[in-house]
N, C-alpha and C positions, 0 to 999 in steps of 0.2 A: 768253367763251363766251356763246352766246345760248340762252336756255331758254324756259320757259313764259310769262315776262313779256313776251316779244317785244321786249326792249330790249337793244341792243348797246352797253352803257355801261361795259364793263370790270369790272362787278361781277356775281358769280354768287351768287344767294341760294338757300340750302337751307332747306326747311321741311317741314311735315307737312300732310296733308289733313284739316283740321278743318271741312270744309264751309263755309268762309268764301269766298264767291265774289268778294268785294271785293279781297282780297289774294291774289295768286298768286306763289309762289316760282318760281325757274327750274327747280329739281329737287325732287321730293318724296322724302323719306326714309320708309321703311316703319316707322312706329311706331303703336302702339295708343293712345298718350297723346293725348288731345284737349285740347290747350292752348287757352287763350283767344285766343292770337295765333299765327298759322301760321309765322312766320319764326323760325328757330333761329340760323343763323349765315350769314356771307357770306365769300366768297373774292374777293380783288381783287389787281390787279397795281400795284405802286408803281414808277413810271418812274424816280424819283430813286435808289432803292436797288437797282432791278432785281431785286426779290424779289416773290414772291407772299406775301400775308398773310391771316390769318384773324382774324375778330372775331365775338363774339357779337352778335346783332342787338339794338340798343338800343331795343326797343319796349316793350310792356307787360310782357313777361316778363324785362326786363333785370336785375331784382334776383333772379331765380331762378337757382339754380346748375345751369344746363343744360349748360354747356360747360367741360370741363377739358382742360388741355394737360399731357401727360406729359413730365417731364424725364427725360433719359437721358444716356449718356456723350457724345452729340453735341449735346445741347441744354441749355445753361445759360442763366440769365436774370439781367440786372441788375434788382434789385428796384425796384418802383414803389410809389407811395403806396397804402396800404390793400390790398396784395396779400393774397390768401387762399390759403393753402397747405394741402393735404391730405396727411398722412403716415399711412398706415394708418387707424386709427380716430381719430387726433388731427387737429384743424383749428386752424390758426394764422392770425392776422391780423398783417400787418406795417405799422407806422407809421414813416415816415421823419421824424426830428426835426432840429432845427438842429444845426450843427456835425458833421454826418454821423452823429449818434447814431441808434440804431435801437431801436424798441420792438417786442417780440414778445409777442403776447397769445395764450394758450391758450384758444380759444373752447370747448373741450370741458370746461372747468372752470367752476364757478359764478362769477358776477361778484364774489361776496363773498369769494372765496378770495384771500388775499394772495399766493399763488403763481401766479396766473393770468397775470401779466404781468411782464416784465423789460425794463429799459433797458440798452443796451450802448453804450459809448464806444469808438470805434476806436483811441483813444489808449491804451486799456488792454487791449483784446481785439480780435483781427482774425479769429478763427475761432470760429464758433458752431455747435454740433453738436446733432443730435436723433437719439436711438436708444435701444436697449436697453442699450448699454454703460454701465456705472456711472459712467464718466468723461465721459459726454456732458453738454453744457451743460444740455440738457433730457433727463433720463434717465427712461425708462419700462421698467425691467427686467422687469416682469411682463406687458407688452403684446406678445402674439405677433403682432399685426397689423403691427408695424414691425420693421425689421432692426436688427442690432447697430449699424450705422452707416447710418441712414436718410437724413438730409438734412444738408447743410452750407451755411453762409453764410460767404463770404470778403469781406474788405474790401480793395479795390484802392487802394493809396496814390496811384498815378499818376492813375487816373481819378476818385478820390474817390467811389467808389460801392460798394455791397454787391452781391454776386452770389450767387445760390442755385444749388446743384447737387444732383443726386440722389446719395445715398451719400456717399463722399468721393472724393478724387482718385485713389484706388487701386482702388476697387470700387464698383459700383452696388448699390442696394438690391434686394431680391427683388421687391417689388410696385411699385416706382417711387414717385416723388413727383409730385403733381399740383398744378397751379396753376389756380385758377378764372379763366375767361376774362373779366376785367373790362375788357380793352383789346385792342389789336391785337397779334398775334404773327406773326413771320416764319415762314413754312412752310419746313421743312427736310426733306430726303429721309428717309423712314421715320418721320416724325413721327406720333405716335399721339395721338388726341383721344378723349375720352369724352363721349357725348351721351346723356342719358336712359338711363344704365346700359348703353349699347352702345358699343363701341370701333371707331374707324375709323383707318386708316393712310393717309398721303399718300405716294405714290410720284412722284418728279419724273423725267420723261423728259428725258434730256440732248439738247440741240440737236445734230442730226447734221450741220448745215451748218458 
């Protein structure tokens, strides 16, 4: 798509109008927030995978939590290093360790808390759960912002990787699980993203040819 930048380079940049004449996105999003940098995210086509992808713009605001991807029944993700997960009012960071071990840090707790991080070995556990259920690996029985079964992590023995899904394999959570956009994500039909507290949905039009 060709937009305001006047460049047909296969990348479409979305941003806000912060009166910065030096940097122009292809399309403006209607936000009152006056960020120091006008670009928010870009959409581009990957010839190799034949998919459209989205990524947060890695500019001056790259460390701000501007872009979240919503997991749902059609969108699960293999975990990447230092993934940030938002489940209700709880925020987690994922660290991938050697021998396929995984460290999950509850960023919503004080650093001094001995309960704010746990390390899991796939040789001992292959399913990690977050929710209000008392049997969840991370149990928050009094937190009404999360579902009984909010988020699950599964270890795939064949692929040797951890995957995150919303809810469990039988039911999605009420409010969804959100992943902070620190890297590229393949766009799927009906995919929902959150930007600056607003939600957008992608609809993919099938090729009629």
